[in-house]
C-alpha positions in Angstrom: 162.7 -67.7 -28.3 163.3 -70.4 -31.0 164.7 -68.8 -34.1 165.3 -70.5 -37.5 167.3 -69.3 -40.5 167.4 -71.4 -43.7 169.4 -70.9 -46.8 170.9 -72.8 -49.7 174.7 -72.6 -49.9 176.8 -73.8 -52.8 180.2 -75.3 -52.4 182.6 -73.6 -54.8 184.8 -76.7 -55.0 182.2 -78.9 -56.8 179.3 -76.6 -57.4 177.1 -78.6 -55.1 174.2 -77.0 -53.2 173.4 -77.8 -49.5 170.4 -76.7 -47.5 171.6 -75.1 -44.3 169.3 -74.5 -41.3 170.6 -72.6 -38.3 168.5 -72.5 -35.1 169.3 -70.6 -31.9 169.5 -69.9 -29.0 169.6 -73.3 -27.9 179.0 -74.3 -27.9 177.7 -75.2 -31.5 176.4 -78.5 -32.9 176.7 -79.4 -36.6 174.2 -82.1 -37.7 174.6 -84.0 -41.0 171.5 -85.4 -42.6 170.0 -82.2 -41.4 166.8 -82.7 -43.3 166.0 -85.6 -41.1 167.6 -84.7 -37.7 168.3 -81.0 -37.6 165.1 -79.9 -35.9 165.3 -82.9 -33.5 168.6 -81.5 -32.3 167.1 -78.0 -32.0 164.1 -79.2 -30.0 166.5 -81.2 -27.8 168.3 -78.0 -26.8 165.0 -76.2 -26.4 163.4 -78.8 -24.1 166.4 -78.8 -21.8 165.9 -75.1 -20.8 162.9 -76.0 -18.6 165.1 -78.1 -16.3 168.6 -76.7 -17.2 168.1 -72.9 -17.1 171.9 -72.4 -16.8 172.8 -74.3 -20.0 174.9 -72.2 -22.3 173.4 -70.6 -25.4 173.9 -72.9 -28.4 173.5 -73.0 -32.1 172.4 -76.0 -34.2 173.7 -76.0 -37.8 171.8 -78.6 -39.9 173.6 -79.6 -43.1 171.1 -81.2 -45.5 170.1 -80.9 -49.2 167.4 -79.0 -51.1 164.8 -81.7 -51.0 161.0 -81.4 -51.3 159.7 -84.9 -51.1 162.1 -86.8 -48.8 164.4 -86.3 -45.8 167.4 -88.2 -47.3 169.3 -87.8 -50.5 170.9 -91.2 -50.8 172.8 -90.2 -53.9 174.4 -87.1 -52.4 175.2 -88.6 -49.0 176.8 -91.6 -50.7 179.4 -89.2 -52.0 179.6 -86.6 -49.2 179.8 -89.2 -46.3 181.9 -91.9 -48.0 185.6 -91.9 -46.9 188.3 -92.4 -49.5 189.9 -95.7 -50.1 193.4 -96.5 -51.6 191.7 -97.9 -54.7 189.5 -95.8 -57.0 185.7 -95.6 -56.2 182.7 -94.9 -58.4 181.5 -92.3 -57.8 184.6 -90.8 -56.2 184.6 -90.2 -52.4 183.6 -86.7 -51.4 184.3 -86.9 -47.6 187.5 -84.8 -47.7 185.8 -82.1 -49.8 182.7 -82.2 -47.4 185.0 -81.7 -44.4 186.7 -78.7 -46.2 183.3 -77.2 -47.1 182.2 -77.4 -43.4 185.5 -76.1 -42.0 186.6 -73.6 -44.7 183.3 -72.2 -46.1 180.3 -73.0 -43.9 181.7 -72.4 -40.4 183.5 -69.1 -41.2 180.4 -67.8 -43.0 178.1 -68.6 -40.1 180.4 -67.1 -37.5 181.2 -63.9 -39.5 177.9 -63.3 -41.2 175.1 -64.7 -38.9 176.8 -64.2 -35.6 179.5 -61.5 -36.0 181.2 -60.6 -32.7 179.8 -63.6 -30.9 182.4 -65.8 -29.2 181.7 -69.5 -29.2 184.1 -71.8 -27.4 183.1 -75.4 -28.4 181.4 -77.3 -31.2 180.3 -80.8 -31.9 179.6 -82.9 -35.0 176.7 -85.4 -35.1 175.9 -88.0 -37.7 173.8 -91.2 -37.9 174.3 -94.3 -40.0 176.4 -93.3 -43.1 176.5 -89.9 -41.4 177.9 -91.7 -38.4 180.6 -93.2 -40.6 181.5 -89.7 -41.8 181.8 -88.5 -38.2 184.3 -91.3 -37.5 186.2 -90.4 -40.6 186.2 -86.7 -39.6 187.5 -87.7 -36.2 190.6 -89.5 -37.6 191.1 -87.0 -40.5 190.7 -83.8 -38.5 190.5 -84.6 -34.7 191.2 -80.9 -34.0 188.1 -79.8 -36.0 185.5 -80.4 -33.3 185.5 -80.6 -29.6 183.1 -83.5 -29.5 182.3 -86.2 -32.1 178.9 -87.9 -31.8 178.6 -91.0 -34.0 175.3 -92.9 -33.9 175.0 -96.4 -35.5 178.0 -95.8 -37.8 177.9 -97.8 -41.0 181.2 -99.6 -40.1 180.3 -102.5 -42.4 181.2 -100.2 -45.3 184.1 -101.6 -47.4 184.4 -104.7 -45.2 185.1 -102.8 -42.0 187.9 -100.7 -43.6 187.2 -97.8 -41.2 188.3 -99.8 -38.2 191.7 -100.3 -39.8 191.9 -96.6 -40.7 191.3 -95.8 -37.0 194.3 -97.9 -35.9 196.5 -96.7 -38.8 195.9 -93.0 -38.3 195.5 -92.8 -34.5 197.8 -95.7 -33.5 197.4 -98.0 -30.5 198.7 -95.8 -27.7 201.9 -93.9 -26.8 202.4 -90.2 -26.9 199.5 -87.9 -27.3 199.1 -86.2 -30.7 196.5 -84.0 -32.3 196.5 -82.9 -35.9 196.5 -79.2 -36.8 195.6 -77.5 -40.0 197.5 -78.2 -43.3 198.5 -81.6 -42.0 200.8 -80.3 -39.3 200.8 -82.0 -35.9 201.3 -80.7 -32.4 201.6 -82.2 -29.0 198.3 -82.3 -27.2 197.0 -82.1 -23.7 194.0 -83.9 -22.2 191.8 -80.8 -22.9 193.0 -80.4 -26.5 191.9 -83.9 -27.4 188.3 -84.5 -28.6 185.6 -86.4 -26.8 183.7 -89.2 -28.6 180.4 -90.9 -28.2 179.5 -94.0 -30.1 175.9 -95.2 -29.9 173.8 -98.0 -31.4 170.5 -99.8 -30.8 170.3 -103.3 -29.4 167.9 -104.4 -32.1 170.2 -103.5 -35.0 172.3 -106.7 -34.7 169.7 -108.7 -32.9 166.3 -107.8 -34.4 163.2 -109.4 -32.9 159.9 -110.2 -34.6 157.2 -107.7 -34.0 153.9 -108.7 -32.6 152.1 -107.7 -35.8 154.6 -109.2 -38.2 154.3 -112.5 -40.0 157.4 -114.6 -40.2 157.7 -113.7 -43.9 157.5 -110.0 -43.1 160.1 -110.4 -40.4 162.5 -112.2 -42.7 161.9 -109.5 -45.4 162.7 -106.7 -42.8 165.8 -108.6 -41.7 167.0 -108.7 -45.3 166.6 -104.9 -45.5 168.7 -104.3 -42.4 171.3 -107.0 -43.2 174.1 -104.4 -43.4 173.5 -103.6 -39.7 173.9 -107.3 -38.7 177.2 -106.6 -36.9 176.4 -103.2 -35.5 177.0 -104.2 -31.8 180.3 -106.0 -32.7 181.6 -103.2 -34.8 180.7 -100.4 -32.3 182.5 -102.3 -29.5 185.5 -102.8 -31.8 185.5 -99.1 -32.6 185.3 -98.2 -28.9 188.2 -100.5 -28.0 190.4 -99.0 -30.8 189.6 -95.4 -29.9 190.1 -96.0 -26.2 193.4 -97.8 -26.9 194.7 -95.0 -29.1 194.6 -92.5 -26.2 193.9 -89.8 -28.8 190.5 -88.9 -27.2 190.1 -87.3 -23.8 186.9 -89.4 -23.3 185.3 -92.2 -25.3 181.8 -93.4 -24.4 179.9 -96.4 -25.9 176.2 -96.4 -25.4 173.7 -99.1 -26.2 170.0 -98.3 -26.5 168.0 -101.3 -25.4 164.9 -102.1 -27.6 165.8 -99.6 -30.3 166.5 -100.2 -33.9 168.5 -98.4 -36.6 165.7 -95.8 -37.2 164.6 -95.0 -33.6 168.1 -94.7 -32.2 168.9 -91.7 -34.4 166.7 -89.3 -32.4 167.6 -90.8 -29.0 171.3 -90.5 -29.7 171.2 -86.8 -30.9 169.3 -85.7 -27.8 171.5 -87.7 -25.4 174.5 -86.4 -27.3 173.4 -82.8 -26.5 173.4 -83.7 -22.8 176.9 -85.1 -23.1 178.1 -82.1 -25.1 176.7 -79.6 -22.7 178.1 -81.5 -19.7 181.6 -81.4 -21.1 
């Protein structure tokens, strides 16, 4: 049976409220931009049961915002998902605090209050676009936090591609294996202790095509809107190369969705990410 629990939870650190939806039984998967994609992930697990009756019971935790007339809070996600930079930002980055909220407040509450006594062995984090950028930041900031990181169409154009440099600076370019523990400590890792990573994007993000019903003017106007995705293919390939070269992940997958754009790839990537997560 598909069950759903929804509640507003306030982060004590900044007195910000999030809308949390938890669905089961469908490992763990945490989905940012939960208003837009949380139920898509839940249905993805649910539909698999017909052909994968042996799949493990799973829980989808959707992290969104108390919204009534939209599925995105661009103001809130611009803070929560934005990684810190050496120079001051306006408004300030909230990505570190958002990670702490998930790890120190939300996850313990769900495990101790909603599912007391239940033992879960693995969990994943999924995000799309600016949420995908946050997933990459969480990977390099806390690679021990999730078993699997699923980043769809990450906004790697942010800050002139600064995230790519952060990946190399924090994870290195090879050598001994290292995973980061709590409180900034590090420990030697094994292949099984390292996270798995999936990077996905749509072929039409960098190379859009004119639709049959579009005028040339409409096509150019749409291209202007998606200008920030104009290097999505290049950036995702670069991220894949850097992560693979760092040897800090046990598996790195790069997946292109032919004929899909920035919007449509979000749902495809979350459902395929479920297959990958369950398989691992």
